[in-house]
C-alpha positions in Angstrom: 74.5 22.1 -1.5 71.8 19.0 -2.3 73.1 15.7 -0.4 71.5 14.3 3.1 74.8 14.9 4.8 75.2 18.8 3.3 73.4 20.2 6.5 75.7 18.6 8.6 78.5 20.5 7.6 77.0 23.7 7.2 76.1 23.8 10.9 79.2 22.1 11.4 80.8 25.0 9.7 78.1 27.6 11.9 79.2 26.0 15.4 82.7 25.8 14.2 82.6 29.4 13.7 80.7 30.8 16.9 82.8 28.3 18.9 86.6 30.9 17.1 84.9 34.5 17.9 83.4 33.1 21.5 84.6 29.8 22.5 81.9 28.7 23.1 80.0 25.9 20.4 76.0 27.0 19.8 73.5 24.8 20.1 71.4 27.4 19.5 72.4 28.5 16.3 73.0 25.4 15.6 68.5 24.3 16.4 67.7 27.3 14.5 68.7 26.6 11.7 66.2 24.1 9.9 65.7 19.6 9.5 68.9 18.1 10.0 68.8 14.5 8.1 70.1 11.9 10.3 73.7 10.7 8.3 73.7 14.8 8.4 74.0 14.9 11.6 75.9 12.2 12.0 78.3 14.2 10.3 78.2 16.8 12.3 79.6 15.3 14.8 82.0 13.2 14.0 83.8 16.6 12.0 83.3 18.7 15.2 84.6 16.4 17.6 87.5 15.4 14.8 88.4 19.5 14.7 88.5 19.8 18.1 90.7 16.8 18.5 92.8 17.3 15.5 92.5 21.4 15.2 96.5 21.5 16.6 97.7 19.0 13.6 95.0 21.1 11.1 96.8 24.4 11.7 100.0 23.0 10.7 99.0 21.1 8.0 96.8 24.3 6.5 99.6 26.8 7.5 102.2 25.1 4.8 100.1 26.6 2.3 99.4 29.5 3.1 101.9 31.8 1.1 102.8 34.6 2.9 99.6 34.3 5.0 98.7 32.6 8.6 96.8 31.1 10.5 95.5 34.4 12.3 95.7 36.5 9.2 92.5 35.1 8.0 89.8 34.8 8.3 88.0 33.2 11.0 85.4 31.6 8.2 87.5 30.8 5.8 90.0 28.8 8.8 86.7 27.4 10.3 85.9 25.8 6.3 89.8 24.7 6.0 89.4 23.1 9.2 86.5 20.8 8.5 87.4 20.2 5.4 91.4 19.2 5.8 89.6 16.9 8.6 87.4 15.4 6.2 89.5 14.8 3.2 92.3 13.1 5.9 90.5 11.6 8.1 86.3 10.7 6.9 87.0 8.6 3.9 83.7 7.8 3.1 83.1 11.1 1.0 84.7 11.6 -2.5 86.9 14.4 -2.5 85.4 16.2 -5.2 82.2 16.4 -3.2 84.1 17.5 0.1 85.9 20.4 -2.3 82.6 21.2 -4.2 81.1 21.4 -1.1 83.5 23.5 1.2 83.5 25.4 -1.4 80.1 26.7 -2.2 80.2 26.8 1.9 82.7 29.6 1.7 81.2 31.5 -1.3 77.8 31.2 0.7 79.8 32.6 3.8 83.3 33.4 3.3 83.9 37.4 1.5 84.3 38.1 -2.7 87.1 36.0 -2.1 87.0 33.4 -0.1 86.0 30.8 -2.1 89.2 31.0 -5.0 90.6 30.9 -1.3 89.3 28.2 -0.2 89.3 25.8 -3.7 93.3 26.4 -4.5 94.2 25.6 -0.6 92.0 22.3 -1.2 93.2 21.4 -3.7 96.9 22.1 -3.4 96.4 20.0 0.1 94.6 17.2 -1.7 96.8 16.9 -4.6 100.1 16.1 -1.4 97.7 14.0 0.6 95.7 12.3 -1.4 98.0 10.7 -4.2 96.3 8.3 -6.4 
């Protein structure tokens, strides 16, 4: 992840995960992650605010692509990655879809378990095909 916004995505993931685990965003966790570009900070804020605002809608979309699974059964980190990625794919059109997919798959590889990368890739690919036609 070398784009200026990459650190914003990663921070959004860590913050969303902290919220998922205890109901609060952890600013101290965010501050410990080091320097962030202006673009990264802007994307971080946009993603966090967007996912909070549209979480019910995002969960509904994602749930439609989970075969024999529910949102509750997913690992918390995978839930957070999927919510952030789907929000960015559907509501923030400034980033090319390929970049969105690549970056969140890398986050799944970094923070998820051994199956997270392929699982996140499959779900995001299916959503992308249905929502970003042509």
